[in-house]
C-alpha positions, 0 to 999 in steps of 0.5 A: 694453626687453629681452625678459625685462622684458616683463610678462605683462600686456603679452603677453596684450595682443598681437593674437590674429591675431599669435598665430595666424600665429606658431604657424602659422610654428612648426608649418611649422618644426617639420614641415621640421625633422622632414622633414630629420631623416628624410631624413638618417637615410636617407642614411648619412654617407660614411665618413672615410678613417682615417689610416695606422698608422705603422711603422718597420722596421729592417735590420741591416747593410744592404748597398746596391748600391754595396757600402756597408753601413749599420749600421741601415737604417730603412724608414718604412711605413704601413698602412690597413686590416687584413690578412686571415687568408690574408695575401692582401689586400695591396697595396703602394704605394711612395712617389714623390719626397720623398713621405710615407705619405699620398701615395696617398690619391687612390686610397683610400676608398669609390667609389675604386679601393682600398677599405681595408675590403677591402684591406690597403694598405701605403705605404712611404717611399724612402730619403732622404726625411728619415723613412726613413734619409736623409742628414740623419738618419743618423750618421757615417760616413754622415751628409750627403754621406757617405750611400750613393746608394741605388738603386730596387733597394735600395728594393725589396730593403729593402721585400721584406724588410719585407713577408716579415719584418715583415708575414709577406706573401709575395704581393701583390695588386698593386704600384701606383706613381707616379713614382718609385713607378712606377719601383719597380713596374717593378723589382718586376715584374722582380726579383720576377716571381711576388710580385704579381698585378697592377702599375700604373705612373703617370707613370714608366718602367722606366729613366731615359733620358738627357733625364731625367738631364740635367734631374735634373743641372740641378736638382742644379747649382741646389742645389750652386751655392749657396756655403752648400752646402759640398760638402754639409757645410753648417751651415745649409740652402743656401736660395738653391740650394733656391729655385733648384731649385724653379724648375727643377723647376716649369719642367718639372712641368706642361705648356706648355699648362697654363701657357698656359691658366692651369689653376693658377687651377683650384685656387688661392684667388681673387685668386692671381696668376701671380707668387704661383704662381711664388713658391710654387715659388721659396720653398715648393715642398718646405717644410723639405726638406734639400738633401742628401736632395733630391740623394739621391733625384735620384740614385736616380731617375737610376740607375734601370734595370731592365736592370742587374738582375742576369741582364740585362746592361744590357739593359732590353728583356730585363728588360722582357720577363721581366715576367709579371704583367698590367701597367697602364702609364699615362703622362701625355700631357703628361709632361715628366719621363717623356715618353709616347714613352718609355712607348710604346718600353718597352711593345713589349718588354712581353708583359703590358702594357695601355698607357693614357695619361692624357688630361691637360694637367696634365703629370707630376702627372696620374699622382697625380690632380692634377686631378679629371678625372685622379682619375676616370680613374685610379680608374675604370681602375685599378679595372677593371684590378684587377678583371680587366676590360678597359680602353681600351688603346692598340694596342701593336705588339710589337717584332720 
């Protein structure tokens, strides 16, 4: 019998004690619901981080360091929060390899180092990432392999114009960068030493040394060895080469102990196998990436050297010594892209440095909060540094 078919007379025949019992249960349920409502009313929900506003800044006749002039150079950037009336609450977060606008959200939000409710956060996208001017989206005569190699300084110069011309920002509270973003943080501190109050670099150095160039050349060789590459004038993506590139990249990305301890299990779904992890690097490492874009940004990475900034005659030591802003230098202890030894070498020439290695087994991605412990370490220490508080930095012995 369905519940709506029960007749009234059948209901009144239910034993009275059952009714009393049910009423008692209902009173308890109502009481619990009221208590829960009161509890939730006292506990405000954690504010959700708003998506960035996307913008595009166009520079006409942009002259690159190579001497090539692009009729139009497009720089895609995003903003979080609001610029205050004094225009002095801006922080710049320049992107890393092939990254988009949201690449620094591990630093943003309530309880993190950067609060968009108080700060104006600007995230920029490097030339060559497929959104800003890149080999795949620039018309001839600069399409594909004919797109000029952009340097880190080219990117810094374009963003300096973006800030001063488009946003009317003439001073930053800080520049904070990871990986190729760290390269930009160093270049900002050398090219525009008075433009920021502070600078932070995680998992990145002021110069790309020989070891890094050889690694990058191996990854470029993996792409260009594909017969479909055709010198960059391909009609379909050289996917075999891109897959090989992903495998080479993956071999260097994490530390050997990360692989030995199978730490990939900590952020993969149950049942994931080692073979699944390897296959992801082979087939889905940077999904949808254009081969010429991948190569262009690796060339940008290779050419980075603050010593070649005009006025320093190729001397990275002199360039590093020119940095005025307090500089928090956070290499990963297990980074194979930017080894901690390179960071310690550079720190000895810097007068304002706080060298604070990240104690992590996660290799290069430790500098972008790959693991929750890394995220806590980065947010805690970057927040202290920005507030002018001391951090537990390594002792750096200045070069004689």
